Every structure is written in structure tokens, then in C-alpha cells.
C-alpha positions as a LaTeX table, in Angstrom:
\begin{tabular}{lrrr}
\hline
Residue & $x$ (\AA) & $y$ (\AA) & $z$ (\AA) \\
\hline
Met1 & 145.54 & 9.69 & 106.51 \\
Lys2 & 142.53 & 10.21 & 105.10 \\
Asn3 & 141.61 & 11.65 & 101.49 \\
Glu4 & 140.66 & 15.66 & 101.53 \\
Arg5 & 137.11 & 15.80 & 100.50 \\
Ala6 & 136.37 & 17.42 & 96.65 \\
Ile7 & 133.51 & 19.09 & 96.70 \\
Leu8 & 131.77 & 21.51 & 93.62 \\
His9 & 129.25 & 24.05 & 93.81 \\
Ser10 & 127.83 & 24.80 & 90.53 \\
Asp11 & 125.50 & 27.88 & 89.58 \\
Leu12 & 123.58 & 28.51 & 85.90 \\
Asn13 & 124.77 & 32.14 & 84.88 \\
Ser14 & 121.86 & 34.45 & 85.09 \\
Phe15 & 119.49 & 31.34 & 84.73 \\
Tyr16 & 115.96 & 32.14 & 84.09 \\
Ala17 & 117.67 & 35.11 & 81.52 \\
Ser18 & 119.99 & 32.89 & 79.87 \\
Val19 & 117.11 & 29.92 & 79.43 \\
Glu20 & 114.88 & 32.86 & 77.69 \\
Ile21 & 118.10 & 33.76 & 75.02 \\
Met22 & 119.07 & 29.93 & 74.25 \\
Leu23 & 115.03 & 29.68 & 73.64 \\
Asn24 & 115.02 & 32.94 & 71.64 \\
Pro25 & 118.33 & 33.96 & 69.98 \\
Ala26 & 117.38 & 36.69 & 68.82 \\
Leu27 & 117.68 & 38.06 & 72.48 \\
Arg28 & 121.22 & 37.29 & 72.80 \\
Asp29 & 123.26 & 40.37 & 73.29 \\
Lys30 & 121.03 & 42.49 & 74.47 \\
Ala31 & 119.79 & 44.18 & 77.85 \\
Ile32 & 116.65 & 41.33 & 78.84 \\
Ala33 & 114.56 & 41.10 & 82.47 \\
Val34 & 112.24 & 38.24 & 83.26 \\
Cys35 & 109.75 & 40.07 & 85.14 \\
Gly36 & 106.48 & 39.05 & 87.04 \\
Ser37 & 103.14 & 40.48 & 85.98 \\
Thr38 & 102.57 & 44.35 & 86.32 \\
Glu39 & 98.95 & 43.49 & 86.33 \\
Asp40 & 99.22 & 41.22 & 88.61 \\
Arg41 & 101.49 & 43.23 & 91.23 \\
His42 & 104.28 & 40.84 & 90.66 \\
Gly43 & 106.00 & 43.41 & 88.60 \\
Ile44 & 109.72 & 42.95 & 89.67 \\
Val45 & 113.04 & 41.74 & 88.33 \\
Leu46 & 113.51 & 38.02 & 88.66 \\
Ala47 & 116.11 & 37.35 & 86.57 \\
Lys48 & 118.28 & 39.96 & 84.21 \\
Ser49 & 120.81 & 39.19 & 81.51 \\
Glu50 & 124.64 & 39.96 & 81.58 \\
Lys51 & 124.24 & 43.21 & 79.59 \\
Ala52 & 121.47 & 44.28 & 81.27 \\
Lys53 & 122.95 & 43.71 & 85.01 \\
Lys54 & 125.87 & 46.29 & 83.48 \\
Ala55 & 123.40 & 48.57 & 82.96 \\
Gly56 & 122.50 & 48.85 & 86.58 \\
Ile57 & 119.43 & 46.13 & 86.72 \\
Lys58 & 119.07 & 44.18 & 89.96 \\
Thr59 & 116.90 & 41.36 & 91.04 \\
Gly60 & 114.07 & 42.36 & 92.81 \\
Met61 & 114.06 & 45.62 & 91.06 \\
Val62 & 110.37 & 47.01 & 90.15 \\
Asn63 & 109.70 & 47.26 & 86.31 \\
Trp64 & 108.88 & 50.80 & 85.64 \\
Glu65 & 112.38 & 51.64 & 87.92 \\
Ala66 & 114.26 & 49.33 & 85.35 \\
Lys67 & 112.94 & 50.57 & 82.30 \\
Gln68 & 113.72 & 53.90 & 84.11 \\
Lys69 & 117.08 & 52.87 & 84.63 \\
Cys70 & 117.25 & 51.49 & 81.13 \\
Pro71 & 115.02 & 52.27 & 78.51 \\
Asp72 & 116.04 & 49.97 & 76.13 \\
Leu73 & 115.90 & 47.11 & 78.55 \\
Leu74 & 113.27 & 43.77 & 77.27 \\
Met75 & 111.03 & 42.28 & 79.48 \\
Val76 & 109.72 & 38.88 & 79.30 \\
Pro77 & 107.25 & 36.78 & 81.05 \\
Pro78 & 108.84 & 34.27 & 83.44 \\
Gln79 & 108.16 & 30.46 & 81.26 \\
Tyr80 & 108.50 & 28.27 & 84.30 \\
Asp81 & 108.17 & 25.18 & 82.90 \\
Gln82 & 111.04 & 25.96 & 80.59 \\
Tyr83 & 113.30 & 27.08 & 83.88 \\
Leu84 & 112.13 & 23.36 & 85.72 \\
Lys85 & 113.04 & 21.70 & 82.43 \\
Tyr86 & 116.65 & 23.00 & 81.53 \\
Ser87 & 117.37 & 22.99 & 86.21 \\
Lys88 & 116.37 & 18.75 & 85.51 \\
Leu89 & 118.65 & 18.57 & 82.68 \\
Thr90 & 122.04 & 20.20 & 84.14 \\
Arg91 & 121.62 & 17.90 & 87.12 \\
Glu92 & 121.59 & 14.91 & 84.99 \\
Ile93 & 125.05 & 16.02 & 83.45 \\
Tyr94 & 126.12 & 16.30 & 87.27 \\
Gln95 & 124.78 & 13.17 & 87.95 \\
Arg96 & 127.15 & 11.44 & 85.25 \\
Phe97 & 130.10 & 12.28 & 87.69 \\
Thr98 & 128.51 & 11.49 & 90.83 \\
Asp99 & 125.11 & 10.72 & 92.67 \\
Gln100 & 125.96 & 12.87 & 95.21 \\
Val101 & 123.84 & 16.09 & 93.70 \\
Glu102 & 122.16 & 18.12 & 96.19 \\
Pro103 & 119.97 & 21.27 & 94.91 \\
Tyr104 & 119.80 & 24.56 & 96.57 \\
Gly105 & 116.99 & 26.18 & 94.41 \\
Met106 & 116.82 & 25.58 & 90.37 \\
Asp107 & 119.96 & 26.86 & 89.66 \\
Glu108 & 122.50 & 25.94 & 91.76 \\
Cys109 & 123.58 & 22.13 & 93.12 \\
Trp110 & 126.28 & 20.94 & 95.51 \\
Leu111 & 129.04 & 17.75 & 94.01 \\
Asp112 & 130.98 & 15.69 & 95.88 \\
Val113 & 132.75 & 14.39 & 93.66 \\
Thr114 & 135.49 & 12.43 & 96.23 \\
Gly115 & 135.19 & 9.16 & 95.13 \\
Ser116 & 134.63 & 9.89 & 91.36 \\
Gln117 & 138.19 & 11.04 & 90.93 \\
Gly118 & 140.02 & 8.08 & 89.76 \\
Val119 & 137.58 & 7.35 & 86.95 \\
Cys120 & 137.09 & 11.22 & 86.09 \\
Gly121 & 139.81 & 12.89 & 86.73 \\
Asn122 & 140.27 & 15.34 & 89.71 \\
Asp123 & 137.77 & 17.52 & 90.90 \\
Leu124 & 139.03 & 20.41 & 88.69 \\
Ser125 & 138.98 & 18.76 & 85.80 \\
Ile126 & 135.54 & 17.20 & 86.65 \\
Ala127 & 134.77 & 21.10 & 87.08 \\
Glu128 & 135.94 & 21.98 & 83.64 \\
Glu129 & 133.95 & 18.70 & 81.94 \\
Ile130 & 131.06 & 19.66 & 83.61 \\
Arg131 & 131.22 & 23.83 & 82.36 \\
Arg132 & 132.12 & 22.32 & 78.63 \\
Thr133 & 129.19 & 19.83 & 79.03 \\
Thr134 & 127.05 & 22.18 & 79.91 \\
Arg135 & 127.42 & 24.95 & 78.04 \\
Glu136 & 127.76 & 22.55 & 74.38 \\
Glu137 & 124.62 & 20.41 & 75.07 \\
Leu138 & 122.25 & 22.89 & 76.64 \\
Gly139 & 123.29 & 26.27 & 75.59 \\
Leu140 & 124.05 & 27.34 & 79.11 \\
Thr141 & 127.22 & 28.62 & 81.01 \\
Val142 & 127.69 & 28.35 & 84.98 \\
Ser143 & 130.19 & 29.29 & 87.31 \\
Ile144 & 131.35 & 26.55 & 89.72 \\
Gly145 & 133.49 & 26.95 & 93.10 \\
Val146 & 135.82 & 23.99 & 94.00 \\
Ser147 & 136.73 & 23.25 & 97.34 \\
Tyr148 & 137.15 & 20.92 & 100.30 \\
Asn149 & 133.62 & 21.66 & 101.55 \\
Lys150 & 130.06 & 23.17 & 101.28 \\
Ile151 & 130.53 & 26.58 & 102.18 \\
Phe152 & 133.66 & 27.72 & 100.55 \\
Ala153 & 132.51 & 25.58 & 96.95 \\
Lys154 & 129.77 & 28.13 & 97.26 \\
Leu155 & 131.51 & 30.86 & 97.82 \\
Gly156 & 133.72 & 30.31 & 94.85 \\
Ser157 & 131.24 & 30.19 & 92.31 \\
Asp158 & 130.10 & 33.47 & 93.51 \\
Met159 & 133.58 & 34.97 & 93.00 \\
Lys160 & 133.97 & 34.67 & 89.47 \\
Lys161 & 131.30 & 34.61 & 86.53 \\
Pro162 & 130.32 & 33.99 & 84.23 \\
Asp163 & 131.21 & 30.55 & 83.01 \\
Ala164 & 133.92 & 30.38 & 85.03 \\
Ile165 & 135.93 & 28.52 & 88.14 \\
Thr166 & 137.10 & 29.32 & 90.74 \\
Val167 & 139.74 & 26.38 & 93.48 \\
Ile168 & 140.04 & 27.23 & 96.73 \\
Arg169 & 142.20 & 24.66 & 99.21 \\
Arg170 & 143.02 & 24.49 & 102.81 \\
Asp171 & 146.67 & 25.74 & 101.90 \\
Asp172 & 145.20 & 28.92 & 100.61 \\
Tyr173 & 141.88 & 29.88 & 101.88 \\
Gln174 & 143.02 & 32.29 & 104.40 \\
Glu175 & 144.22 & 33.99 & 101.25 \\
Lys176 & 141.49 & 34.07 & 98.87 \\
Val177 & 138.76 & 34.13 & 101.09 \\
Trp178 & 139.25 & 36.26 & 104.67 \\
Leu179 & 139.86 & 39.87 & 103.01 \\
Leu180 & 135.87 & 38.94 & 101.47 \\
Pro181 & 133.00 & 40.64 & 103.34 \\
Val182 & 131.74 & 38.80 & 105.84 \\
Ser183 & 128.02 & 39.27 & 104.07 \\
Asp184 & 129.77 & 36.78 & 101.21 \\
Leu185 & 129.42 & 34.24 & 103.35 \\
Phe186 & 126.59 & 31.71 & 103.15 \\
Tyr187 & 124.06 & 32.02 & 106.22 \\
Val188 & 125.65 & 36.00 & 106.70 \\
Gly189 & 121.97 & 37.75 & 105.89 \\
Arg190 & 121.93 & 41.82 & 106.41 \\
Ala191 & 120.41 & 41.20 & 110.07 \\
Thr192 & 123.18 & 39.06 & 111.47 \\
Asp193 & 125.76 & 41.55 & 109.06 \\
Arg194 & 124.73 & 44.98 & 110.40 \\
Lys195 & 124.94 & 43.01 & 114.31 \\
Leu196 & 128.17 & 41.53 & 113.28 \\
Ser197 & 129.67 & 45.38 & 111.67 \\
Arg198 & 128.41 & 47.32 & 115.14 \\
Tyr199 & 131.38 & 44.88 & 116.87 \\
Gly200 & 133.81 & 45.85 & 114.00 \\
Ile201 & 133.89 & 42.28 & 112.22 \\
Arg202 & 133.69 & 43.50 & 108.29 \\
Thr203 & 135.63 & 40.71 & 106.51 \\
Ile204 & 135.29 & 36.78 & 106.68 \\
Gly205 & 138.84 & 36.63 & 108.48 \\
Glu206 & 137.70 & 39.20 & 110.95 \\
Leu207 & 135.10 & 36.80 & 111.85 \\
Ala208 & 137.32 & 33.84 & 112.00 \\
Lys209 & 139.47 & 35.73 & 114.30 \\
Ala210 & 136.98 & 36.49 & 116.50 \\
Pro211 & 136.08 & 34.63 & 120.11 \\
Arg212 & 134.42 & 31.68 & 119.69 \\
Asp213 & 132.59 & 32.03 & 122.89 \\
Phe214 & 131.82 & 36.02 & 122.38 \\
Leu215 & 130.19 & 34.76 & 118.78 \\
Arg216 & 128.03 & 32.33 & 120.65 \\
Ser217 & 126.53 & 34.48 & 123.32 \\
Thr218 & 126.02 & 37.05 & 120.69 \\
Leu219 & 124.20 & 35.30 & 118.06 \\
Gly220 & 123.77 & 32.10 & 119.45 \\
Lys221 & 124.14 & 28.30 & 118.11 \\
Asn222 & 124.80 & 30.56 & 114.55 \\
Gly223 & 127.33 & 32.65 & 115.90 \\
Glu224 & 129.54 & 29.32 & 116.30 \\
Met225 & 128.56 & 27.75 & 113.08 \\
Leu226 & 129.89 & 31.16 & 111.04 \\
Trp227 & 132.97 & 30.89 & 112.94 \\
Phe228 & 133.81 & 26.99 & 112.03 \\
Phe229 & 132.91 & 28.54 & 108.66 \\
Ala230 & 134.73 & 31.32 & 108.29 \\
Asn231 & 138.10 & 28.96 & 110.10 \\
Gly232 & 137.16 & 26.32 & 107.06 \\
Glu233 & 135.73 & 23.79 & 109.02 \\
Asp234 & 132.30 & 23.18 & 108.07 \\
Gln235 & 131.95 & 19.66 & 107.54 \\
Ser236 & 128.27 & 19.24 & 106.37 \\
Arg237 & 127.38 & 16.55 & 103.63 \\
Val238 & 126.14 & 16.88 & 100.39 \\
Met239 & 122.72 & 14.77 & 100.16 \\
Lys240 & 122.70 & 11.69 & 97.49 \\
Asn241 & 119.96 & 12.18 & 94.55 \\
Asp242 & 117.67 & 10.21 & 96.16 \\
Phe243 & 117.58 & 12.08 & 99.37 \\
Tyr244 & 114.18 & 13.64 & 100.69 \\
Ser245 & 114.32 & 15.96 & 102.84 \\
Pro246 & 111.54 & 16.00 & 105.44 \\
Val247 & 108.65 & 18.87 & 105.49 \\
Lys248 & 109.33 & 21.35 & 108.16 \\
Ser249 & 106.54 & 23.98 & 107.20 \\
Ile250 & 103.92 & 24.32 & 104.61 \\
Gly251 & 103.03 & 27.58 & 103.23 \\
His252 & 101.36 & 29.78 & 100.69 \\
Gly253 & 101.62 & 33.31 & 100.25 \\
Thr254 & 100.61 & 36.23 & 97.13 \\
Thr255 & 101.13 & 39.55 & 96.63 \\
Cys256 & 97.27 & 41.77 & 95.67 \\
Thr257 & 96.28 & 42.37 & 92.94 \\
Ser258 & 94.98 & 45.99 & 94.98 \\
Asp259 & 96.09 & 47.12 & 98.43 \\
Leu260 & 94.30 & 45.73 & 101.45 \\
Glu261 & 92.31 & 48.17 & 103.10 \\
Asn262 & 90.52 & 45.97 & 106.42 \\
Asn263 & 90.64 & 43.23 & 108.39 \\
Asp264 & 87.69 & 42.27 & 106.35 \\
Glu265 & 89.92 & 42.11 & 103.08 \\
Val266 & 92.84 & 40.30 & 105.09 \\
Trp267 & 91.02 & 37.81 & 106.78 \\
Lys268 & 89.24 & 36.61 & 103.61 \\
Val269 & 92.68 & 36.52 & 101.36 \\
Met270 & 94.36 & 34.15 & 104.36 \\
Leu271 & 91.21 & 31.94 & 103.93 \\
His272 & 91.44 & 31.37 & 100.61 \\
Leu273 & 95.54 & 30.64 & 100.93 \\
Thr274 & 94.76 & 28.22 & 103.55 \\
Gln275 & 92.63 & 26.15 & 101.35 \\
Asp276 & 96.06 & 25.53 & 99.18 \\
Ile277 & 97.86 & 24.50 & 102.69 \\
Ser278 & 95.15 & 22.21 & 104.23 \\
His279 & 95.33 & 20.66 & 100.71 \\
Arg280 & 99.08 & 19.74 & 100.77 \\
Leu281 & 98.98 & 19.35 & 104.50 \\
Arg282 & 97.26 & 15.83 & 103.90 \\
Val283 & 99.49 & 15.17 & 100.79 \\
His284 & 102.57 & 14.72 & 103.07 \\
Asp285 & 100.02 & 13.35 & 105.79 \\
Met286 & 101.28 & 16.37 & 108.43 \\
Lys287 & 98.93 & 18.38 & 110.75 \\
Ala288 & 100.28 & 21.67 & 112.09 \\
Asn289 & 100.99 & 22.75 & 115.60 \\
Gly290 & 101.37 & 26.40 & 114.92 \\
Val291 & 100.78 & 28.73 & 112.36 \\
Gln292 & 102.91 & 31.84 & 111.14 \\
Ile293 & 102.39 & 35.11 & 109.27 \\
Thr294 & 104.24 & 37.28 & 106.89 \\
Val295 & 102.76 & 40.81 & 106.39 \\
Lys296 & 104.01 & 42.94 & 103.83 \\
Asp297 & 102.56 & 46.82 & 103.69 \\
Lys298 & 102.62 & 49.04 & 100.83 \\
Asp299 & 106.12 & 50.28 & 101.59 \\
Leu300 & 107.67 & 46.59 & 101.20 \\
Ser301 & 108.53 & 46.31 & 104.84 \\
Tyr302 & 107.68 & 43.17 & 106.44 \\
Arg303 & 106.41 & 42.16 & 109.70 \\
Gln304 & 106.22 & 38.71 & 110.91 \\
Tyr305 & 104.27 & 36.37 & 113.74 \\
Gln306 & 103.71 & 32.89 & 114.92 \\
Met307 & 101.44 & 31.33 & 117.71 \\
Gln308 & 101.43 & 27.93 & 118.69 \\
Leu309 & 97.54 & 26.05 & 118.18 \\
Pro310 & 95.31 & 24.46 & 120.60 \\
Met311 & 95.34 & 21.48 & 119.10 \\
Ala312 & 97.44 & 19.89 & 115.64 \\
Thr313 & 95.22 & 20.49 & 112.30 \\
Gln314 & 94.59 & 20.14 & 108.75 \\
Ser315 & 91.76 & 22.26 & 108.81 \\
Pro316 & 92.29 & 25.40 & 106.72 \\
Met317 & 89.49 & 27.18 & 108.90 \\
Glu318 & 91.32 & 26.45 & 112.08 \\
Ile319 & 94.72 & 27.61 & 110.49 \\
Ala320 & 93.39 & 31.17 & 108.92 \\
Leu321 & 91.52 & 31.76 & 112.09 \\
Ala322 & 94.73 & 31.83 & 114.32 \\
Ala323 & 96.52 & 33.45 & 111.22 \\
Lys324 & 93.51 & 36.17 & 111.52 \\
Tyr325 & 94.14 & 36.49 & 114.73 \\
Leu326 & 97.84 & 36.97 & 114.59 \\
Phe327 & 96.86 & 39.72 & 112.01 \\
Glu328 & 94.26 & 41.43 & 114.44 \\
Ile329 & 95.80 & 41.75 & 117.58 \\
His330 & 99.38 & 43.02 & 116.02 \\
Asn331 & 98.48 & 45.19 & 113.18 \\
Asp332 & 98.12 & 48.91 & 113.54 \\
Trp333 & 96.64 & 49.85 & 110.28 \\
His334 & 99.67 & 52.57 & 109.99 \\
Thr335 & 99.62 & 51.77 & 106.34 \\
Tyr336 & 97.55 & 49.40 & 103.68 \\
Val337 & 98.70 & 45.88 & 102.95 \\
Arg338 & 100.28 & 44.37 & 99.55 \\
Ala339 & 101.28 & 41.14 & 100.35 \\
Val340 & 100.28 & 38.44 & 102.59 \\
Thr341 & 102.01 & 34.97 & 103.34 \\
Val342 & 100.63 & 32.23 & 106.04 \\
Arg343 & 102.51 & 28.95 & 106.90 \\
Ala344 & 101.75 & 25.98 & 109.01 \\
Ile345 & 104.45 & 25.32 & 111.18 \\
Asn346 & 105.80 & 22.70 & 113.59 \\
Leu347 & 104.39 & 20.11 & 111.92 \\
Glu348 & 103.83 & 16.52 & 113.02 \\
Pro349 & 102.78 & 12.82 & 111.11 \\
Lys350 & 98.96 & 13.16 & 110.92 \\
Phe351 & 98.66 & 9.88 & 113.00 \\
Met352 & 100.49 & 11.34 & 115.96 \\
Pro353 & 98.46 & 10.15 & 119.36 \\
Gln354 & 96.87 & 14.44 & 120.51 \\
Gln355 & 97.34 & 14.85 & 124.23 \\
Leu356 & 93.64 & 16.71 & 125.09 \\
Met357 & 93.12 & 19.01 & 127.75 \\
Leu358 & 90.55 & 18.40 & 130.59 \\
Phe359 & 88.30 & 21.02 & 128.62 \\
Asp360 & 88.72 & 20.19 & 125.15 \\
Asp361 & 85.45 & 18.71 & 123.34 \\
Ala362 & 87.06 & 16.12 & 121.49 \\
Ala363 & 83.78 & 14.99 & 119.76 \\
Arg364 & 83.82 & 18.70 & 117.87 \\
Trp365 & 87.29 & 17.78 & 117.01 \\
Ala366 & 85.68 & 14.82 & 115.54 \\
Arg367 & 82.97 & 16.37 & 113.85 \\
Leu368 & 85.23 & 19.33 & 112.06 \\
Glu369 & 87.99 & 16.87 & 110.81 \\
Lys370 & 85.68 & 14.65 & 109.46 \\
Leu371 & 83.62 & 17.92 & 107.70 \\
Asp372 & 87.09 & 18.76 & 106.30 \\
Asp373 & 88.00 & 15.06 & 105.16 \\
Thr374 & 84.44 & 15.33 & 103.44 \\
Ile375 & 85.26 & 18.80 & 101.19 \\
Glu376 & 88.76 & 17.53 & 100.44 \\
Thr377 & 87.02 & 14.25 & 99.26 \\
Ile378 & 84.97 & 16.81 & 96.84 \\
Arg379 & 87.56 & 18.95 & 95.86 \\
Asn380 & 89.68 & 15.97 & 94.66 \\
Arg381 & 86.57 & 14.30 & 92.14 \\
Tyr382 & 85.38 & 17.59 & 90.92 \\
Gly383 & 87.99 & 20.21 & 91.30 \\
Lys384 & 89.82 & 22.73 & 93.59 \\
Trp385 & 86.39 & 25.08 & 93.61 \\
Ser386 & 83.60 & 23.17 & 93.36 \\
Ile387 & 83.04 & 23.79 & 97.37 \\
Tyr388 & 84.15 & 26.52 & 99.00 \\
Ser389 & 83.32 & 28.81 & 102.64 \\
Ala390 & 80.58 & 31.39 & 101.38 \\
Ser391 & 83.33 & 34.54 & 102.08 \\
Leu392 & 85.12 & 33.62 & 99.61 \\
Leu393 & 81.83 & 34.55 & 96.82 \\
Asp394 & 83.04 & 37.95 & 97.22 \\
Ser395 & 85.97 & 39.19 & 94.87 \\
Ile396 & 88.88 & 38.94 & 97.02 \\
Lys397 & 92.29 & 41.39 & 95.68 \\
Thr398 & 94.52 & 38.00 & 95.03 \\
Pro399 & 96.14 & 37.06 & 91.30 \\
Gly400 & 93.21 & 34.85 & 88.99 \\
Val401 & 95.90 & 33.14 & 87.91 \\
Ser402 & 98.76 & 30.97 & 89.74 \\
Ser403 & 101.01 & 30.60 & 86.95 \\
His404 & 103.80 & 32.32 & 88.94 \\
Glu405 & 103.78 & 29.80 & 91.49 \\
Val406 & 106.93 & 26.90 & 91.51 \\
Ile407 & 107.64 & 24.31 & 93.96 \\
Met408 & 111.47 & 25.07 & 94.35 \\
Pro409 & 114.06 & 22.36 & 95.41 \\
Gly410 & 115.34 & 22.90 & 98.86 \\
Ile411 & 118.30 & 22.42 & 101.03 \\
Met412 & 119.32 & 20.00 & 103.59 \\
Tyr413 & 121.76 & 20.93 & 105.93 \\
Ala414 & 123.58 & 18.34 & 108.42 \\
\hline
\end{tabular}
């Protein structure tokens, strides 16, 4: 019989806040929150210490509300370079035990230690050693889930915090997992939770016992996937350290320094965002076949729209014009706009042959592409803002600094 897999999910506790406390011991045992800039309207809680959490501070809470709830709260600005540094150092500890370390964001990783057990001890002893080493070498704590698949390992790391280990085995998962709310299961978001609740499915056990065909007809293939997860049948792999996940989309978004009040203001922000998107498409040698926009209004409600492009492109202008079209046909200006995200989707390699329609102006597309290539060359040589669209000469309501932008490690799920 094939040996049971040994999968760990390690989660750095209150990561941003813990790094700040480790770097500045004077913050220890105080209620602290790492917060975005109020001036640039990124004034929300990004992370909080255990003491702040006990005071009712939640991630995503706006700064003034957090301060109102906890008057003693100390707010510190994020230091992303430090977070990236300690994320990397933590992964180096994991790699002492296995070459199968798959990041999920900066603070979480899956580890497959199946092949390491003969040398490093069993899965539980490896988890204990990782927990001890991370605390002693980096001054940070982790919570680790130990199981036979990725889904239950992640569930385990969430069950006991901070600085704890939870083991979920095949012979006891029903007892430990099935009574938990279905929203605790990976990939069950708020919309899915609400839909399942309408059918009386409120726990993971009720999801596991629901007819598989019913879940598929109700939620599509994701419903069937969740049924497998709830029944402990997840077989997804943990990727190796050198695995490179193919880029599936490239986006850029911003919370504006003040509300956008008309189409012209939105257009300028979109054109500003697509300069970066176009550059990153070129870095990855990709073209976009579609565009997606996400709009958040001042009431913090989201709307998202997408469309196909007539021709795959890297052009910032073409992507921006598609984003503008999507916005103008869908937005009714019932309220002002607070944040905008533009995303290039349905990517394909740059040199993929293009199928032209009978009336397409191939010469025009070639001229535009040559122009964009020339602009990119100038920017690479003289700087990002050495050449840009005249409409961006006017003031636009975007933050002046991009220090809050970080490329996060992704997830490969297969």
C-alpha cells in the first residue's frame, strides 16, 4: 500500500505586526496595527498584533474606526522590504526539510515532507522543529497544520493560533473538521457560503454529505471540487521550490487620493494604470486578449466587468480604451468612484500568430506596435516618465508614491 502523504501548512502569525515588534522590541505586549497611509487613502489596518486583535481590531478596518475602538492602538506604517526579507528567510528554514515548498502569499507555505521523514523524523516532529527554529532564529512564530492533504493542512493551521500545531489525520478528520462552519473550508468565499446556506448547508460535514450531483448543478465544477475537499479527497500537489507559475493575468489598481467624479477623471487613472500593465506584459513577452476592470465606489461596494479585445495587444492605449468603454457603458454615476483596477486577461505569448479579419487594418496595427516599442525603449533608457500621453500632464488623483505595491508569491493549484 502506498504511504500516506505528509503535508504541512505553515502560517506566520500576525506576520506584518510580528516583524514590526521583532524589529522594535518597545512595541512588544502593546496593541499595534500596521496601517496604510491615511493621506493616500490607503488608511486601513493591514495587520494587527494579538493584543490589538483581542481589543476588536480587524484587518481591513479603516484607521479612524480602529483608533476609536482601541484608543491605545499604536499605528505603524508598513515596511514591505522587511516583510519580503523575513518571508524569504522563513522559506529558507522550510527548505532545510524539503524542496517542495509552495508559497501562498508572503506569510503562508505548504510543505510536502513525505520523502523527508526517514531523515528528519515524522511529520509532527518536523513541524515542531520548524516552529522552534523560526522562533529562535527569526523571533517569529508560526502555526502549522499537519495532514495528508493540502486542504486539511491549511485548515489545521487556522484552527489553533498563535504558535501552535494542529494534526488532522485520515482516521479523525470527520471528528475534527466536519463540525466547523463551511466558510472555514478553502475556496468557500462569502458568496458561496451564502448560496450553500440557502440550501441548509452550514457545516463542512453537511457539505460532505450533500449529493455530489446537486453541488455540481448548483455551483458548477467548483461545487464538485468542494465536495471532494470536504470528504478529505484533495490530491493536489505541493510544487517544488523552482516551480514557476505561468502568468495568467496582469493587473494594476489604485485607491485614489480623492473620489473620481466624472468619466474624464476615471479615464486618466485608467490610462495611468495601463502604462504599468503594458510594461509588465512586455517583461513577460505576453499579449492580452481581454480586459477586466474592477470599480470600487465611495460606499466600498465593488463592480467588475470584462470584455474580449478585437486583437491581442500590449498597447497601453488599446487596453485603456477598452477599460474606458467598459466603464462608460456600465457605470450610472449613482455615486463617486474611490478605487479602480484594470487587468489584462486571457494572455497568450507575444509571438503567437494572429488571425486577422477581412476588414482589419494590419498596417495600422503594425504602426501602433512599432510606436509602442519605441516608447518602451525610451522609457527603459531615460525613465518611466520620460515620455507619456499628454492627457496625463494634468493632475490625476493617484497616490504619488508606489511604495505600497508588492508582488506577492502566487499559488499553483493542480
